[in-house]
N, CA and C atoms as a LAMMPS dump frame, in Angstrom:
ITEM: TIMESTEP
0
ITEM: NUMBER OF ATOMS
579
ITEM: BOX BOUNDS ff ff ff
-5.0000000000000000e+02 5.0000000000000000e+02
-5.0000000000000000e+02 5.0000000000000000e+02
-5.0000000000000000e+02 5.0000000000000000e+02
ITEM: ATOMS id mol type element x y z
1 1 1 N 1.059 -1.366 -0.052
2 1 2 C 0.06 -0.102 0.013
3 1 3 C 0.997 1.307 -0.18
4 2 1 N 0.517 2.2 -0.769
5 2 2 C 1.397 3.274 -0.669
6 2 3 C 0.497 4.26 0.152
7 3 1 N 1.558 4.548 1.538
8 3 2 C 0.739 5.317 2.182
9 3 3 C 0.331 6.765 2.331
10 4 1 N 1.498 7.858 1.634
11 4 2 C 1.278 8.998 1.75
12 4 3 C 1.938 9.212 0.513
13 5 1 N 1.411 10.718 -0.057
14 5 2 C 1.492 11.497 -1.281
15 5 3 C 3.285 11.974 -0.646
16 6 1 N 3.724 12.312 -1.28
17 6 2 C 5.279 12.532 -0.914
18 6 3 C 5.521 14.1 -0.427
19 7 1 N 4.518 14.338 0.591
20 7 2 C 5.069 15.379 1.313
21 7 3 C 6.043 15.458 2.606
22 8 1 N 6.757 16.762 2.459
23 8 2 C 7.635 16.531 3.503
24 8 3 C 7.364 16.701 4.905
25 9 1 N 6.492 17.834 4.425
26 9 2 C 5.251 18.154 6.111
27 9 3 C 5.16 16.934 6.708
28 10 1 N 4.511 15.525 5.994
29 10 2 C 3.43 14.539 7.178
30 10 3 C 4.565 13.219 6.317
31 11 1 N 5.823 13.419 6.017
32 11 2 C 6.809 12.481 5.967
33 11 3 C 7.183 11.491 7.147
34 12 1 N 7.207 11.802 8.348
35 12 2 C 7.445 11.601 9.636
36 12 3 C 6.185 10.654 10.409
37 13 1 N 4.866 11.513 9.996
38 13 2 C 3.825 10.34 9.834
39 13 3 C 3.607 9.171 9.403
40 14 1 N 3.962 9.56 7.759
41 14 2 C 3.769 8.527 6.779
42 14 3 C 4.845 7.478 7.685
43 15 1 N 5.952 7.495 7.568
44 15 2 C 7.295 6.721 8.102
45 15 3 C 6.636 6.061 9.344
46 16 1 N 6.368 6.331 9.966
47 16 2 C 5.84 5.834 11.501
48 16 3 C 4.519 4.88 11.393
49 17 1 N 3.605 5.325 10.389
50 17 2 C 2.603 3.989 9.706
51 17 3 C 3.205 2.829 9.029
52 18 1 N 4.096 3.711 8.011
53 18 2 C 4.839 2.262 7.528
54 18 3 C 5.819 1.5 8.278
55 19 1 N 6.475 1.398 9.04
56 19 2 C 7.024 0.844 10.254
57 19 3 C 6.063 0.182 11.364
58 20 1 N 5.033 0.63 11.313
59 20 2 C 3.944 -0.269 12.076
60 20 3 C 3.136 -0.938 11.656
61 21 1 N 3.288 -0.854 10.001
62 21 2 C 2.405 -1.835 9.151
63 21 3 C 3.025 -2.504 8.603
64 22 1 N 4.647 -2.718 8.732
65 22 2 C 5.444 -4.063 8.848
66 22 3 C 5.349 -4.618 9.62
67 23 1 N 5.126 -4.094 10.749
68 23 2 C 5.346 -5.379 11.88
69 23 3 C 3.78 -5.699 11.989
70 24 1 N 2.831 -5.19 11.788
71 24 2 C 1.312 -5.788 12.006
72 24 3 C 1.235 -6.752 10.843
73 25 1 N 1.906 -6.703 9.752
74 25 2 C 2.071 -7.812 8.69
75 25 3 C 2.473 -9.077 9.181
76 26 1 N 3.075 -9.096 10.403
77 26 2 C 3.852 -10.379 11.245
78 26 3 C 3.023 -10.736 11.994
79 27 1 N 1.958 -10.272 12.177
80 27 2 C 1.045 -11.149 13.41
81 27 3 C -0.163 -12.329 13.039
82 28 1 N 0.458 -13.353 13.836
83 28 2 C -0.242 -14.092 13.642
84 28 3 C -1.843 -14.459 14.59
85 29 1 N -2.549 -15.122 14.029
86 29 2 C -3.866 -15.102 14.729
87 29 3 C -3.368 -15.839 16.078
88 30 1 N -2.505 -16.468 16.509
89 30 2 C -2.484 -17.456 17.619
90 30 3 C -1.436 -16.837 18.384
91 31 1 N -1.07 -15.093 17.975
92 31 2 C -0.708 -14.211 18.994
93 31 3 C -1.466 -12.915 19.47
94 32 1 N -2.638 -12.896 19.314
95 32 2 C -3.465 -11.728 19.276
96 32 3 C -3.391 -11.868 21.114
97 33 1 N -3.938 -12.816 21.898
98 33 2 C -3.775 -12.625 23.234
99 33 3 C -2.258 -12.383 24.124
100 34 1 N -1.308 -12.355 23.045
101 34 2 C 0.209 -12.406 24.155
102 34 3 C -0.119 -10.694 24.942
103 35 1 N 0.959 -10.929 25.611
104 35 2 C 1.184 -9.99 26.573
105 35 3 C 1.888 -8.522 25.45
106 36 1 N 1.85 -7.35 25.966
107 36 2 C 2.411 -6.779 25.296
108 36 3 C 3.383 -5.494 26.546
109 37 1 N 4.347 -4.833 26.004
110 37 2 C 5.139 -3.94 27.182
111 37 3 C 3.951 -3.231 27.574
112 38 1 N 2.911 -2.722 26.979
113 38 2 C 1.777 -1.823 27.829
114 38 3 C 0.852 -2.444 28.739
115 39 1 N 1.149 -2.754 29.829
116 39 2 C 0.274 -3.648 30.684
117 39 3 C -1.077 -3.897 30.556
118 40 1 N -1.919 -2.612 30.095
119 40 2 C -3.224 -2.794 30.076
120 40 3 C -3.616 -3.571 28.748
121 41 1 N -2.777 -3.862 28.015
122 41 2 C -3.294 -4.5 26.398
123 41 3 C -2.552 -5.505 26.287
124 42 1 N -3.346 -6.357 25.524
125 42 2 C -2.269 -7.552 25.185
126 42 3 C -2.602 -7.063 23.686
127 43 1 N -2.014 -8.133 22.57
128 43 2 C -1.87 -7.617 20.962
129 43 3 C -3.053 -7.096 20.667
130 44 1 N -4.253 -7.922 20.651
131 44 2 C -5.434 -7.597 20.708
132 44 3 C -5.624 -6.239 21.107
133 45 1 N -5.969 -5.539 22.132
134 45 2 C -6.048 -4.191 22.459
135 45 3 C -5.309 -3.703 22.328
136 46 1 N -3.88 -3.836 21.732
137 46 2 C -2.61 -2.749 21.077
138 46 3 C -3.135 -2.363 20.194
139 47 1 N -3.234 -3.562 19.16
140 47 2 C -3.586 -3.27 17.759
141 47 3 C -5.316 -2.349 17.433
142 48 1 N -5.883 -2.413 18.403
143 48 2 C -7.427 -2.122 18.735
144 48 3 C -7.281 -0.282 19.016
145 49 1 N -6.331 -0.208 19.852
146 49 2 C -5.707 1.031 19.944
147 49 3 C -5.285 1.725 18.793
148 50 1 N -4.329 1.253 18.231
149 50 2 C -3.544 1.996 17.446
150 50 3 C -4.242 2.202 15.879
151 51 1 N -5.256 0.859 15.679
152 51 2 C -5.905 1.64 14.433
153 51 3 C -6.964 2.575 14.742
154 52 1 N -7.225 2.455 16.115
155 52 2 C -8.113 3.577 16.786
156 52 3 C -7.772 5.147 16.737
157 53 1 N -6.212 4.962 16.736
158 53 2 C -5.951 6.233 17.348
159 53 3 C -5.029 6.96 16.171
160 54 1 N -5.407 6.448 15.115
161 54 2 C -4.874 6.959 13.237
162 54 3 C -5.853 7.989 13.157
163 55 1 N -7.482 7.106 13.236
164 55 2 C -8.564 7.928 13.243
165 55 3 C -9.092 8.858 13.873
166 56 1 N -8.502 8.854 15.698
167 56 2 C -8.716 9.618 16.543
168 56 3 C -7.77 10.855 16.229
169 57 1 N -6.571 10.82 15.596
170 57 2 C -5.961 12.155 14.988
171 57 3 C -6.447 12.879 14.014
172 58 1 N -7.033 12.359 12.991
173 58 2 C -8 12.66 11.956
174 58 3 C -8.857 13.419 12.915
175 59 1 N -9.906 12.785 13.446
176 59 2 C -11.202 13.242 14.13
177 59 3 C -10.421 14.523 14.741
178 60 1 N -9.638 14.45 15.386
179 60 2 C -9.679 15.712 16.552
180 60 3 C -9.373 17.11 15.67
181 61 1 N -7.872 16.913 15.061
182 61 2 C -7.592 17.837 13.861
183 61 3 C -9.04 18.527 12.985
184 62 1 N -9.903 17.615 12.372
185 62 2 C -11.109 18.299 11.645
186 62 3 C -12.195 18.387 12.647
187 63 1 N -12.492 18.099 13.851
188 63 2 C -13.447 18.541 14.767
189 63 3 C -14.609 17.868 14.828
190 64 1 N -14.252 16.824 13.773
191 64 2 C -15.912 15.938 13.701
192 64 3 C -15.577 14.672 14.347
193 65 1 N -16.83 13.466 14.733
194 65 2 C -16.853 12.772 15.463
195 65 3 C -16.309 11.642 15.473
196 66 1 N -15.353 10.858 16.278
197 66 2 C -14.744 9.768 15.924
198 66 3 C -15.523 9.003 14.946
199 67 1 N -14.936 8.354 14.138
200 67 2 C -15.571 7.435 13.699
201 67 3 C -14.786 5.742 13.167
202 68 1 N -14.631 4.695 14.264
203 68 2 C -14.501 3.38 14.135
204 68 3 C -15.079 2.883 14.019
205 69 1 N -14.925 1.896 12.643
206 69 2 C -15.812 0.541 12.411
207 69 3 C -16.004 -0.347 13.186
208 70 1 N -16.782 -0.42 14.384
209 70 2 C -16.395 -1.506 15.272
210 70 3 C -15.493 -1.531 15.972
211 71 1 N -15.962 -2.155 17.397
212 71 2 C -15.171 -2.38 18.682
213 71 3 C -13.532 -2.65 18.376
214 72 1 N -14.225 -3.91 17.592
215 72 2 C -12.612 -5.263 17.73
216 72 3 C -12.377 -4.724 16.691
217 73 1 N -10.946 -4.628 16.259
218 73 2 C -10.47 -4.042 15.085
219 73 3 C -9.477 -4.81 14.813
220 74 1 N -9.051 -6.019 15.662
221 74 2 C -8.064 -6.926 15.666
222 74 3 C -8.758 -7.897 15.243
223 75 1 N -9.533 -7.999 14.451
224 75 2 C -10.176 -9.339 13.843
225 75 3 C -10.164 -9.185 11.965
226 76 1 N -10.481 -10.211 11.489
227 76 2 C -10.648 -10.095 9.937
228 76 3 C -9.079 -9.66 9.477
229 77 1 N -8.989 -9.176 8.376
230 77 2 C -7.848 -8.354 7.511
231 77 3 C -7.291 -7.39 8.798
232 78 1 N -6.347 -7.497 9.311
233 78 2 C -5.516 -6.399 10.184
234 78 3 C -5.125 -5.28 8.891
235 79 1 N -4.105 -6.045 8.093
236 79 2 C -3.847 -4.74 7.626
237 79 3 C -4.909 -4.003 6.537
238 80 1 N -6.135 -4.015 6.071
239 80 2 C -7.516 -3.659 5.582
240 80 3 C -7.213 -2.562 6.582
241 81 1 N -7.769 -2.736 7.649
242 81 2 C -8.2 -1.955 8.849
243 81 3 C -7.207 -1.338 8.969
244 82 1 N -6.434 -1.439 8.982
245 82 2 C -5.053 -0.544 9.098
246 82 3 C -4.99 0.608 8.484
247 83 1 N -4.733 -0.191 7.021
248 83 2 C -4.812 0.779 5.624
249 83 3 C -5.969 1.622 5.754
250 84 1 N -7.363 1.448 6.12
251 84 2 C -8.383 2.332 6.012
252 84 3 C -8.116 3.386 7.307
253 85 1 N -7.409 3.246 8.37
254 85 2 C -7.574 4.093 9.037
255 85 3 C -5.8 4.924 9.238
256 86 1 N -5.366 4.473 8.118
257 86 2 C -3.734 5.546 8.029
258 86 3 C -4.48 6.261 6.842
259 87 1 N -5.341 5.796 5.802
260 87 2 C -5.651 6.341 4.788
261 87 3 C -6.817 7.926 5.368
262 88 1 N -7.513 7.735 6.228
263 88 2 C -8.346 8.497 6.934
264 88 3 C -7.39 9.741 7.344
265 89 1 N -6.407 9.26 8.574
266 89 2 C -5.292 10.406 9.222
267 89 3 C -4.067 10.898 7.591
268 90 1 N -3.965 10.01 7.204
269 90 2 C -3.132 10.825 6.131
270 90 3 C -4.156 11.9 5.168
271 91 1 N -4.781 11.53 4.771
272 91 2 C -5.494 12.715 4.165
273 91 3 C -6.006 14.037 5.044
274 92 1 N -6.657 13.823 6.183
275 92 2 C -6.732 14.893 7.294
276 92 3 C -5.469 15.754 7.275
277 93 1 N -4.28 14.959 7.697
278 93 2 C -3.164 15.56 7.95
279 93 3 C -2.364 16.324 6.54
280 94 1 N -2.175 15.683 5.616
281 94 2 C -2.086 16.712 3.96
282 94 3 C -2.975 17.488 3.474
283 95 1 N -4.343 17.687 4.224
284 95 2 C -5.316 18.642 3.664
285 95 3 C -4.77 20.338 4.073
286 96 1 N -5.134 21.091 2.896
287 96 2 C -4.505 22.601 2.939
288 96 3 C -4.786 22.934 4.32
289 97 1 N -3.673 23.424 5.05
290 97 2 C -3.874 24.062 6.36
291 97 3 C -3.694 23.31 7.458
292 98 1 N -4.099 22.166 7.472
293 98 2 C -4.315 20.962 8.323
294 98 3 C -3.121 21.275 9.33
295 99 1 N -1.947 22.016 9.225
296 99 2 C -0.751 21.572 10.054
297 99 3 C -0.864 22.751 10.962
298 100 1 N -1.303 24.105 10.519
299 100 2 C -1.566 25.286 10.942
300 100 3 C -2.709 25.336 11.664
301 101 1 N -3.651 24.851 11.782
302 101 2 C -5.069 24.796 12.644
303 101 3 C -4.264 24.249 14.126
304 102 1 N -5.404 24.839 14.902
305 102 2 C -5.461 25.047 16.43
306 102 3 C -6.015 24.123 16.631
307 103 1 N -5.751 22.925 17.624
308 103 2 C -6.703 21.955 17.813
309 103 3 C -7.177 21.969 19.358
310 104 1 N -8.104 21.815 19.838
311 104 2 C -8.172 21.863 21.404
312 104 3 C -8.249 20.61 22.049
313 105 1 N -7.467 19.515 22.768
314 105 2 C -7.434 18.246 23.276
315 105 3 C -8.075 19.105 24.541
316 106 1 N -8.436 17.479 25.33
317 106 2 C -8.765 17.723 26.506
318 106 3 C -7.518 17.947 27.586
319 107 1 N -6.406 17.966 27.015
320 107 2 C -5.265 17.678 27.681
321 107 3 C -4.428 19.254 27.265
322 108 1 N -5.258 20.198 26.261
323 108 2 C -4.402 21.41 26.056
324 108 3 C -4.708 21.75 24.74
325 109 1 N -4.119 22.92 24.164
326 109 2 C -4.538 23.519 22.732
327 109 3 C -2.679 23.036 22.146
328 110 1 N -3.323 22.268 20.888
329 110 2 C -1.91 22.204 19.824
330 110 3 C -2.389 22.714 18.592
331 111 1 N -1.083 22.581 17.93
332 111 2 C -0.969 22.918 16.779
333 111 3 C -1.549 21.746 16.019
334 112 1 N -1.802 21.53 14.578
335 112 2 C -2.228 20.767 13.746
336 112 3 C -0.769 19.932 13.786
337 113 1 N 0.322 20.67 13.307
338 113 2 C 1.504 19.979 13.643
339 113 3 C 1.838 19.251 14.621
340 114 1 N 1.754 19.818 15.696
341 114 2 C 1.881 18.974 17.122
342 114 3 C 1.4 17.679 17.237
343 115 1 N -0.368 17.911 16.62
344 115 2 C -0.821 16.894 16.682
345 115 3 C -0.336 15.569 15.849
346 116 1 N 0.21 15.985 14.918
347 116 2 C 0.79 15.191 13.866
348 116 3 C 1.801 14.798 14.434
349 117 1 N 3.023 15.194 15.462
350 117 2 C 3.865 14.391 15.939
351 117 3 C 3.337 13.625 16.678
352 118 1 N 2.412 13.83 17.839
353 118 2 C 1.847 13.283 18.678
354 118 3 C 1.401 11.444 17.949
355 119 1 N 0.701 11.83 17.124
356 119 2 C 0.088 10.158 16.176
357 119 3 C 1.039 9.634 15.581
358 120 1 N 2.37 10.271 15.489
359 120 2 C 3.492 9.82 14.559
360 120 3 C 4.433 9.065 15.689
361 121 1 N 4.635 9.93 16.992
362 121 2 C 5.293 8.699 18.037
363 121 3 C 4.493 7.702 18.473
364 122 1 N 2.859 8.229 18.746
365 122 2 C 1.894 6.8 19.275
366 122 3 C 2.167 5.598 18.417
367 123 1 N 2.064 6.009 17.282
368 123 2 C 2.076 5.027 15.899
369 123 3 C 3.218 4.272 16.335
370 124 1 N 4.418 4.652 15.97
371 124 2 C 5.377 3.916 15.689
372 124 3 C 6.017 3.509 16.985
373 125 1 N 5.731 3.996 18.313
374 125 2 C 6.307 3.588 19.771
375 125 3 C 5.186 2.397 19.541
376 126 1 N 3.983 2.224 19.443
377 126 2 C 3.178 0.99 19.485
378 126 3 C 3.344 -0.339 18.782
379 127 1 N 3.73 0.142 17.388
380 127 2 C 4.688 -0.752 16.88
381 127 3 C 6.168 -1.502 17.383
382 128 1 N 6.527 -0.414 18.004
383 128 2 C 7.48 -1.54 18.74
384 128 3 C 7.405 -2.556 19.979
385 129 1 N 6.009 -1.616 20.684
386 129 2 C 5.244 -2.76 21.365
387 129 3 C 4.509 -3.837 20.688
388 130 1 N 4.3 -3.676 19.663
389 130 2 C 3.886 -5.203 18.96
390 130 3 C 5.223 -5.782 18.518
391 131 1 N 6.528 -4.973 17.703
392 131 2 C 7.312 -5.782 17.643
393 131 3 C 8.038 -6.863 18.457
394 132 1 N 8.122 -5.876 20.067
395 132 2 C 8.308 -7.136 21.008
396 132 3 C 7.51 -7.986 21.578
397 133 1 N 5.966 -7.632 21.661
398 133 2 C 4.786 -8.761 22.079
399 133 3 C 5.289 -9.808 20.791
400 134 1 N 5.016 -9.651 19.919
401 134 2 C 5.633 -11.56 18.888
402 134 3 C 7.134 -11.757 19.042
403 135 1 N 7.68 -10.744 19.28
404 135 2 C 8.71 -11.409 18.988
405 135 3 C 9.75 -11.239 17.77
406 136 1 N 9.443 -10.069 17.454
407 136 2 C 10.201 -9.286 15.915
408 136 3 C 11.106 -8.541 16.088
409 137 1 N 11.92 -8.368 15.257
410 137 2 C 12.969 -7.385 15.175
411 137 3 C 12.619 -6.048 15.623
412 138 1 N 13.254 -5.607 16.929
413 138 2 C 12.506 -3.946 17.224
414 138 3 C 13.551 -3.297 16.775
415 139 1 N 14.57 -3.339 16.317
416 139 2 C 15.647 -1.951 15.155
417 139 3 C 14.463 -1.703 14.509
418 140 1 N 13.7 -0.571 14.519
419 140 2 C 12.584 -0.081 13.563
420 140 3 C 13.184 1.279 12.882
421 141 1 N 13.357 1.284 11.745
422 141 2 C 13.467 3.43 11.248
423 141 3 C 14.494 3.526 12.355
424 142 1 N 15.479 3.385 12.582
425 142 2 C 16.486 4.131 13.677
426 142 3 C 16.54 5.547 13.764
427 143 1 N 16.712 6.152 12.11
428 143 2 C 16.591 7.556 11.811
429 143 3 C 15.165 8.327 12.306
430 144 1 N 14.223 7.348 11.861
431 144 2 C 12.816 7.948 12.415
432 144 3 C 12.47 7.866 14.142
433 145 1 N 13.783 6.952 15.015
434 145 2 C 13.202 7.009 15.896
435 145 3 C 14.223 7.844 16.73
436 146 1 N 15.398 7.96 16.203
437 146 2 C 15.799 8.975 16.575
438 146 3 C 14.908 10.358 16.797
439 147 1 N 14.831 11.139 15.577
440 147 2 C 13.774 11.991 15.499
441 147 3 C 12.751 12.431 16.725
442 148 1 N 11.985 10.968 17.087
443 148 2 C 10.887 10.968 17.734
444 148 3 C 11.08 11.48 18.997
445 149 1 N 12.437 10.858 19.454
446 149 2 C 13.141 11.195 20.771
447 149 3 C 13.486 12.288 20.675
448 150 1 N 14.082 12.869 20.16
449 150 2 C 14.465 14.293 19.904
450 150 3 C 13.316 15.259 20.596
451 151 1 N 11.904 14.593 19.911
452 151 2 C 10.696 15.955 19.799
453 151 3 C 10.136 15.609 21.414
454 152 1 N 10.571 14.154 21.543
455 152 2 C 9.467 13.232 22.901
456 152 3 C 10.363 14.203 23.876
457 153 1 N 11.648 14.399 24.111
458 153 2 C 12.418 14.766 25.218
459 153 3 C 11.99 15.997 25.443
460 154 1 N 11.401 17.025 24.239
461 154 2 C 10.944 18.459 24.721
462 154 3 C 9.404 18.351 24.851
463 155 1 N 8.309 17.506 24.254
464 155 2 C 7.1 17.629 24.198
465 155 3 C 6.329 16.86 25.575
466 156 1 N 7.611 15.697 25.806
467 156 2 C 6.411 15.237 27.108
468 156 3 C 7.163 15.554 28.312
469 157 1 N 6.259 16.193 28.892
470 157 2 C 6.61 16.722 30.475
471 157 3 C 6.215 15.68 31.599
472 158 1 N 6.5 16.098 32.577
473 158 2 C 5.865 15.102 33.602
474 158 3 C 4.732 15.088 34.111
475 159 1 N 3.781 16.196 33.634
476 159 2 C 2.656 16.197 34.024
477 159 3 C 1.443 14.9 32.827
478 160 1 N 2.151 14.382 32.143
479 160 2 C 1.668 13.188 31.353
480 160 3 C 1.83 11.568 31.463
481 161 1 N 2.836 11.56 33.102
482 161 2 C 3.64 10.55 33.377
483 161 3 C 2.782 10.607 34.459
484 162 1 N 2.72 9.078 34.149
485 162 2 C 2.181 8.314 35.471
486 162 3 C 1.515 6.684 35.997
487 163 1 N 1.263 6.009 36.772
488 163 2 C 1.223 4.59 36.392
489 163 3 C 0.255 3.894 35.152
490 164 1 N 0.241 2.809 34.965
491 164 2 C -0.545 2.481 33.557
492 164 3 C -1.865 2.604 33.99
493 165 1 N -2.457 2.898 32.722
494 165 2 C -4.279 3.643 32.901
495 165 3 C -4.214 4.928 33.77
496 166 1 N -3.085 5.399 33.799
497 166 2 C -3.459 6.837 34.435
498 166 3 C -2.497 7.733 33.85
499 167 1 N -1.551 8.073 33.682
500 167 2 C -0.888 8.641 32.243
501 167 3 C -0.564 8.36 30.94
502 168 1 N -0.36 9.369 30.394
503 168 2 C -0.626 8.717 28.822
504 168 3 C 0.935 7.866 28.493
505 169 1 N 1.943 8.304 29.692
506 169 2 C 3.459 7.424 29.531
507 169 3 C 3.639 7.157 30.974
508 170 1 N 4.421 5.765 30.786
509 170 2 C 5.29 5.347 32.528
510 170 3 C 6.66 6.738 32.633
511 171 1 N 6.689 6.131 33.71
512 171 2 C 7.623 6.877 34.034
513 171 3 C 9.223 6.222 33.213
514 172 1 N 10.066 7.727 32.916
515 172 2 C 11.008 6.854 31.702
516 172 3 C 11.85 6.143 32.575
517 173 1 N 12.234 5.144 31.532
518 173 2 C 13.026 3.997 31.788
519 173 3 C 14.264 4.268 31.304
520 174 1 N 15.194 3.119 32.18
521 174 2 C 16.844 3.758 31.285
522 174 3 C 17.099 2.189 30.436
523 175 1 N 17.496 2.987 29.657
524 175 2 C 17.862 1.631 28.477
525 175 3 C 19.253 1.68 28.433
526 176 1 N 19.667 0.275 27.942
527 176 2 C 21.034 -0.113 27.843
528 176 3 C 21.935 0.867 27.143
529 177 1 N 23.027 0.681 27.205
530 177 2 C 23.938 1.479 26.521
531 177 3 C 24.315 1.039 24.978
532 178 1 N 23.909 -0.12 24.672
533 178 2 C 23.143 -0.881 23.517
534 178 3 C 22.576 -0.509 22.82
535 179 1 N 21.292 0.138 23.309
536 179 2 C 19.868 0.046 22.808
537 179 3 C 19.78 0.482 21.499
538 180 1 N 18.716 0.251 21.069
539 180 2 C 18.699 0.919 19.458
540 180 3 C 17.782 2.12 19.893
541 181 1 N 18.148 3.101 18.816
542 181 2 C 16.943 4.079 19.198
543 181 3 C 15.433 3.723 19.213
544 182 1 N 15.03 3.015 18.3
545 182 2 C 13.463 2.686 18.883
546 182 3 C 13.399 2.255 20.227
547 183 1 N 14.753 1.375 21.052
548 183 2 C 14.332 0.85 21.876
549 183 3 C 14.591 2.635 23.139
550 184 1 N 15.443 3.103 22.677
551 184 2 C 15.772 4.282 23.682
552 184 3 C 14.281 5.187 23.81
553 185 1 N 13.819 5.486 22.708
554 185 2 C 12.704 6.027 22.444
555 185 3 C 11.318 5.111 23.552
556 186 1 N 11.187 4.071 23.31
557 186 2 C 10.301 3.176 24.363
558 186 3 C 10.596 3.551 25.406
559 187 1 N 12.049 3.43 25.805
560 187 2 C 12.49 3.64 27.149
561 187 3 C 12.185 5.013 27.918
562 188 1 N 12.466 5.94 27.138
563 188 2 C 11.855 7.229 27.653
564 188 3 C 10.564 7.742 27.671
565 189 1 N 9.471 6.858 27.348
566 189 2 C 8.093 6.786 27.086
567 189 3 C 7.603 5.783 27.912
568 190 1 N 8.12 4.954 28.94
569 190 2 C 8.394 4.356 29.815
570 190 3 C 8.014 2.758 29.882
571 191 1 N 8.357 2.54 28.75
572 191 2 C 8.391 0.678 28.542
573 191 3 C 9.934 0.442 29.12
574 192 1 N 9.838 -0.882 29.627
575 192 2 C 10.693 -1.339 29.827
576 192 3 C 11.239 -2.199 28.716
577 193 1 N 12.665 -1.87 28.7
578 193 2 C 13.707 -2.281 27.51
579 193 3 C 14.234 -3.441 27.789
């Protein structure tokens, strides 16, 4: 699937979707109940979340109600479901003026570009979570992971951190000295590495 037009402004988001899509393509039906680094979710719940959050970003940007086709996204053709969510998100973020908009979220005001960064970080990191859960290589797009980590260090404040289910992110964890860029990002966002 071609994920995006070749827009420089949305390239990071496009790459995050592509990375996670590559991992999703490796998931077998027997892995849906496996545990993930996100204590609240098994693989099925994680997939439901990131398919839904792709659509959430588009909904938040446009100010329209969130449309998710069904409660359980982790059934049927996983890639088709994800591709549909990716298309909705990319169309929204690539629309004229989208990145300059001001978006009101329950936890603050953000530009469309800042919202896009959140969605990219969420998608990429959950791709890492999925890779860990299914035993797939977690050395995902090192350049993208490094860029997302630089942004996260600026954008993730302590107010967003807390115990699983209470904060958006857990307390920053220490990554091993030989950790990949994706591992370092995951550790900063509170995942055990």
